[in-house]
N, C-alpha and C positions, 0 to 999 in steps of 0.2 A: 504494500499499499504507499501509496507518495505522503509526500508531506501534509499533513492537516491544516487545514483552512477554516480559522476559527472566524464563523460570521457576525459573534456576539463581543468578541472582543479585537480593538483594532491593533492592539497592540500584538499581536499573535499570542495566543494563551497556549499553544499545543508546538512542541518541537516540529521547528522547521517552516512555522507561518510566516517569519518574519521575512523569512528569506525570499519568498515566493515573492512577498508585499515588494521587498526591495528589488527585485529584477523588475516586476510590473513597476514599478517608479522610474526606474532608470531608462525602461524604455520607451516608457511614454512621455520623458524630457530631454528624450533624446533629437536634440534640433538637427542630427544629420540622414535622421531617420525618416523619410516621406511616408504619408498613411497608409500603403499598402505593406512596406515592409514590418511597420509597428504591427499593423495586424498578423502580419504570417509571423512575426515573433512570439508576440502572445498567444496564437493557436499553440505553438510549439507547448509554453509551459501548461496551456490549458489541458492540450492531451498528454500531458503526465501525471495529471490531477486524478484521483480515485472516483468511483462516480459520487460519493457521498460529498467529496472537496469542491466538485464540480456543482453540485446542489449547493452546498455554502457559498460559494465563489458567485453562485448565478443570482441569489439570494441579495448579495453584497453591490453587485454590483448595476443590480436592475432597478436599485434605488437612485433617482437621478438627483436629489434632495439629500443626500444619506450624508450623516458627518464624518462618515468613514474618509479622512486623505485620500488613499488606496479610489476610492468609486469617484470621489471629488475630480482628481488626478483624470482620471480614465475619460469620465464626462467632459472634460475640460478641456482635454488633447486631442480627443478623437470627433469626427463626423457622425450628425443626426442626419445630414441632409441626403438627400436624394434626388437624381435629376428626374426619372421617369417613374411612373407608376407600377408598381409593383417590382421597383429595386430593392434592395436591401442597403441599409445604410451601413456603415463601420460598424457601427455599435452596435446595431443590430446583428449583425453577422457574425460577432465573437460572441453576443450573448446567445445566439444559437448554435454556436458550438459548444455552451456551456451545458443548456438546454435547447436539445430538439424542437420541445412545442412552445419557447418563446413566440409568442405573437407578434408583429412588427410593427401592429397600431397601439402597442402600449405607450405609456406615456412619453417616455424616454425618446420616442422617434418624432419626426417630421416630416412623416410622407403627407404627400401632395395629395389635395383631396382630387378623387375620383369620381369623372360623371360616369352615369351609367343610362341606358335605353329602357325605358319602362313602356311596356304594352301596355293597350286599354285594360284595365281593369274593370271585370265583369261582375255583376251582384250592385247592390245598392251600394250608396253611395257615401264616405264614412261621415260620421258626426261631425259638424260643423263645430269649431271652434269657439269656447265661451268668449265673453268681451273681457276680462280677466286676465284669460291668459294670452290673448293677441297685442293687450295691453304689456305686459308683460316680457315677450317676446320684440315688441316695437322698443323698450326701453334697455331691451338686455346691451351690455359691455361687458367683454373679457375683462376679468381680475387681471392686470396686468400684475407676473411676479416679480416684486424688488429686493427680494430677501439674498443679497448679493454676497452674504457673510460666507460660506463654502468659497464660492467662486474669489473671493479676494484673499481668501486665506491660502487658497491652492497657488493662485498667482505672485502672491508674495515670494513664494519658494523659487519660482522661476529664474533659475541662477544665468539665465540668458537675459533676462530683462535688467538695466538700470535701474538704482533707485527713484531716480526722476521719471522714470517711464511707469513703475510701481505706481509710486505718489498720483500721477495724474490719473491714470486707469482707476486706482480706487476713488479718487476725488470726483470723477465723472459718477461713478457709481453711487457714493452716497449722496450728491446732490440729486440723484433721480428716486431714491428709496422714499417707500411710504412712510409715514411715521414712526407706523408703528415698527417697519422692518429697520428704519436709523436708529429706533433707540435700541434694537435688538442687536444691532451690528455691534454698535458702540459699549454695550453690556460685554457681550459675549467674547469682545477683541480683547477685552482687559485681561482673559484669562492664555489668549494664544501665547503661542513663543514670541521671544521677545522681537525680533525682525517683522514679525506679522503686525504686531500690536503698533510697533514703532512708525510703519505705513501709516496704518488707520490715524493716529494722533498725527502725522504730518502731514497729512490729506485735510484732515479738519483742521488744521491751525492756517491749512492755507487758503480756506473758501470762506468768504464771507457769505456765500447762499448756506452753508452747512452752520457757519455761526448763526447767523440769524435765524435758520430753524431750530437751533438745540435754544435759542431765547426764546423763541413762539411755541416749541411742540413741547419742549421738555419740561418738567417739574423741576422745582429747586436742589430738590434732591440728583437727579440726575444731572442738573446743570452742572452741579458742584464737583459731582466725580467726570465729567467730560472738560470743565476747564481746567480742572488741578492737571489732568495730562499736556495741558497746553505747556506748561512751564516745566515738561519732561529735558533732561538735557540732549536731545536729538541734534546730531547736525549733519543734514547730508548735502551739505555743501563742498565744493572743491578750490576752492579760492576765496581769499579774504573780501572780495569786492563781492562773489556771490553770497556769501555770509551775511554780510551788511543787507544785501536786497532781500533776502530771507525774512531778515528779522524786522524788515519797514513790511513785508508782507504779512509780521504775522501780528502787527500790530494791528495793522489797519482792521485785518481780520475780526480781531479785538475787541477794536473800536465799535465794529459793528455789530458785534453781540452785547455790548457794554450801551449803545443808542435803544436798543430793541428788546433786551428783559427787565423785568418789573423788577420794581424797589426793593423788595423781599428777594428775589432771586440773587440781585446784585451785592445785598450783604449779606447775603448765607455764604457767596462764595467767597467774597473777600475776605472775610473770616474763616473759613476753612481752609484758604491757599494762603494763608498767609505766611506760612513756613516755609511754602513752596517759590512763594513769590521772593522771598529773602535770599534766598538760594540761587534765585536766576534773573532777580535784579527788572522783575515784569513779565512780558508784557501784558499790559492794562490794569495792574493790580495797582498797590498803594504807593509804589515808586511814580506811576505817571500820574497819579492823582494828583502825588506832591509836586509835580513840577509842574501840573495845570495850575493849583491855588499861587505856586513862585511867579505865575506868568500874568498870573492875576484871574485864572477861570477857576469859579468857585460852583458851576454846574453839577459836574458829578459829587461835589463834596456835599450838597444839598443834599442829595439823595440818601445818604447813607444815615443809617440809627448811629444815636450816641454811643455806643460802642468800638463803632469803626471809626468815628469824628476821634473819640478819644484816640484811636491807635493812630490815625495821619496825625495830628497835634504830636504826639508821644515823638513820631519817629521824625517830626520838623523840629523838635527842639534837640533831638539827641544830634540831628544833622545840621544846624544850625551856627552859621560862621563860616561853611562852605558852601553849598549850591542851594539854600535857600534863606532868604531876607526874614528880618526879623518882622517885618509889615506883613508876610504872607502868615506867621505866626498868629498875632494880633487880631486881625482880618478873620482868620480860621476860626478862631474863639468869640472871637465876637457875634460872628452871626451862626455861632452851632445850635443844634437842636434841644439840647440840654447841657448848660454851663454846671451845675451841681453834680452831675452825673460823672464830666470830664473832670471835676475837684475832687472827686468821693475817688475815681479810679485809680489817679495819680495817688491820692494818698496810700494807697492799697499796693502801687505798683513800685514806686521805689520813693524816699525820701529827697530827692533829688530832682525829681519832677516838675514839682509843684515851682520851687525856686527858677527853677531852668526857665520856666514858662515867665515867670513875671520879671526876670532878671530884661528876656529878650525884647521886652513888650516895649516901644519907643515913648508913648504917652499912658497916660490914664483917666478917662473920662467916664461919665454915667451908661452910656454906650455898654461899656466892658463890664461894669458890674450889673446891668439891668438884668434880671431874671436870677442873681442869684440869692438863694435862701439865707437867715442872718447866720445860722451858724457858718456856712460856706465864707459868707464875707469877713466875716471876725476873724476865720481860720486864715484868711490873705491878710489882714491886717497884720496879724500876731508874725505871719512868716515873713510880713516885709520889717516889722522891728527887728526879729531876729537877722534878718541877710545885715540888715544897718549895724548889727553889734559885730558880724562877723567882716566886714566889709573892710579892709586899710586904708581904701582910698576916700579921704574925708568927703570930698565932693559926691562921691556914688554914694554914702550912707547917708549925706543927708538928703540926697534925692529919694532913696530909701522912707526915710521917716516924714519925709513931706508926703509921701503918696501913703503911707500908715495912716499919718491924721487926715488925708481927705477920705479915706474909703471910711472913718470913723464919723465922721461930718454924716457922709451918706448913710450909715445907719441910722443915724441919729433922725437923718429927714425920713427916710424911708420906711422905716420900722416905728413909728411914735404909736 
């Protein structure tokens, strides 16, 4: 008996099964072999299988949408098309080798419709179709299959295709996939081999169309999982200039996502991906929003919840003196949704953040204090006093004392 082919365990649960799979995969992926050559080589392999093994192999290969990688490669590499009625496609010929009873009209084949001549039917005429059935026939549209996951996974392993070709191929299919199939491909590809997963990720982050669909069609949880992949350290560029170009493409695609997603999803994604952003410096995350604020653009910042606004201001304070100006910090605090939450979070996070915030503010006025509760206003006043006591520069210490005195007056006036 020849090597047993396991139809339920794709990794080959019986001795020799994996070797048969490897032989078939090597033949199917060999670009130097034509269609007929591949068929002949596969027929040789099939002829050496036992009847039970042939039955198992037939069961595997007769399922076109199977997750079996050998079956996927089989249907990806070989033709289902025939030129004339009555002929068999390459796929059907091989399946018939495994099972003489194989029906060429099965779902795996694309045999053209055959016209037949019918004579006059004797007897009474058939019962006329009712209105509901006629309406259903008129409105019938053949459902297009857009679950390209198996196809993409097989293609991504094609050694004859360049990474650019694989990304372009995948991007086209992601853009065409139905909403449910797009979600399915993104979710399943999380567990694919690294090379296949990276191809899907790069195709996603190069496509404004896919990023807009993620914003519109995915739940906040699914958006978070997809956008987190945008920060993966994948680099398919070959030159420095090409790398810069891809980074700009990623940034523009991320901007499309940010513009089309809901505020709730935006805040969830920013919070969930903060670590990944810090390691890759964006794109589309906190670093980019900080740059917008430094340039005077607060549109995205205003959409953030207090938790994320606190994170932004904290990052700006830590980077102050380099690329982020002090006025931007003051303006961000002034228009924050919940100033009390920022002060509370700063107290919990680090004793240096609040003094850092206060020391960077060019001035102090009622607009900055508006919205603070009495406890936080008093805490800020005491922080200014403490800063003045520790400040060796007399003129700066006097400035801190003056601000503490100003806040005292504001408290007395606001909380009578």
